[in-house]
C-alpha positions as CSV (number, residue, x, y, z in Angstrom):
1,M,18.5,-7.8,0.4
2,A,16.2,-10.1,2.1
3,D,15.5,-7.7,4.9
4,E,14.2,-5.2,2.3
5,F,12.1,-7.9,0.5
6,I,10.3,-9.0,3.9
7,K,9.8,-5.3,5.0
8,G,8.2,-4.7,1.7
9,L,6.2,-8.0,1.8
10,G,5.0,-7.2,5.3
11,I,3.9,-3.6,4.4
12,L,2.1,-4.8,1.4
13,T,0.2,-7.7,3.3
14,G,-0.5,-5.7,6.5
15,A,-1.8,-2.5,4.7
16,G,-3.4,-4.6,1.8
17,L,-5.4,-6.6,4.5
18,A,-6.5,-3.3,6.3
19,W,-7.5,-1.9,3.0
20,M,-9.5,-5.1,2.0
21,V,-11.4,-5.1,5.2
22,L,-12.3,-1.4,5.1
23,A,-13.1,-1.6,1.4
24,S,-15.3,-4.7,2.1
25,W,-17.4,-2.9,4.5
26,Y,-17.8,0.5,2.8
27,R,-17.6,-0.6,-1.0
28,T,-19.3,-4.0,-1.2
29,S,-23.2,-3.5,-1.7
30,S,-23.9,-7.1,-2.2
31,F,-21.9,-10.4,-2.5
32,E,-23.5,-11.2,-5.8
33,S,-22.2,-8.1,-7.3
34,T,-19.1,-8.3,-9.9
35,K,-17.6,-5.0,-8.6
36,Q,-16.8,-5.8,-5.2
37,L,-14.2,-3.7,-3.4
38,I,-14.3,-1.1,-6.3
39,E,-17.8,0.2,-6.3
40,P,-18.4,3.8,-5.3
41,L,-19.0,4.5,-1.6
42,S,-22.3,3.0,-0.2
43,S,-24.7,5.6,1.0
44,G,-24.2,6.8,4.5
45,A,-20.5,6.1,4.4
46,T,-19.6,9.7,4.8
47,E,-22.0,10.4,7.7
48,G,-20.4,10.5,11.1
49,I,-17.0,11.0,12.3
50,F,-15.8,7.3,12.4
51,N,-17.2,6.6,8.9
52,I,-15.3,9.6,7.5
53,I,-11.9,8.3,9.3
54,A,-12.5,4.8,8.1
55,V,-13.0,6.0,4.5
56,T,-9.9,8.1,4.8
57,L,-7.8,5.3,6.2
58,M,-9.0,3.1,3.4
59,D,-7.3,5.4,0.9
60,V,-4.3,5.8,3.1
61,F,-3.8,2.0,3.6
62,L,-4.1,1.5,-0.2
63,W,-1.4,3.9,-1.1
64,F,0.8,2.9,1.7
65,A,0.7,-0.8,0.6
66,I,1.6,0.3,-3.0
67,L,4.3,2.8,-2.1
68,G,5.6,0.8,0.7
69,A,6.3,-2.2,-1.3
70,L,7.4,-0.1,-4.3
71,T,10.0,1.7,-1.8
72,F,11.4,-1.4,-0.2
73,W,11.4,-3.5,-3.5
74,V,12.7,-1.0,-6.1
75,L,13.8,2.4,-4.7
76,I,16.0,1.2,-1.7
77,P,17.8,-1.7,-3.9
78,A,18.4,0.9,-6.8
79,G,19.8,3.3,-4.3
80,H,22.2,0.7,-3.0
81,Q,23.2,-0.1,-6.6
82,V,23.8,3.6,-7.2
83,M,25.8,4.0,-4.1
84,S,28.1,1.0,-4.8
85,A,28.6,2.1,-8.6
86,L,29.7,5.5,-7.2
87,E,31.9,3.9,-4.6
88,E,33.7,1.7,-7.4
89,R,34.2,4.7,-9.5
90,R,35.8,6.6,-6.8
91,N,37.9,3.7,-5.9
92,A,38.9,3.3,-9.6
93,Q,40.3,6.8,-9.8
């Protein structure tokens, strides 16, 4: 179980850091703003191929952080519990 936890934590911190860097570049108009990282995209963020790639990667990293941590912290351990319960039930019969 510790290996699933550290894998989920690694995905969460790595993808979260990448999202935070990209969001700070494209979604922070000023440091005095109270909506840093969640503002609408700044003007010019969708001009040019590299800006489009970065904005797309920003969304990919956010969802990878959320779904990756959820997978390793909830879904895989739940699958192990289901498999062990089915194994116990089969052995009891």
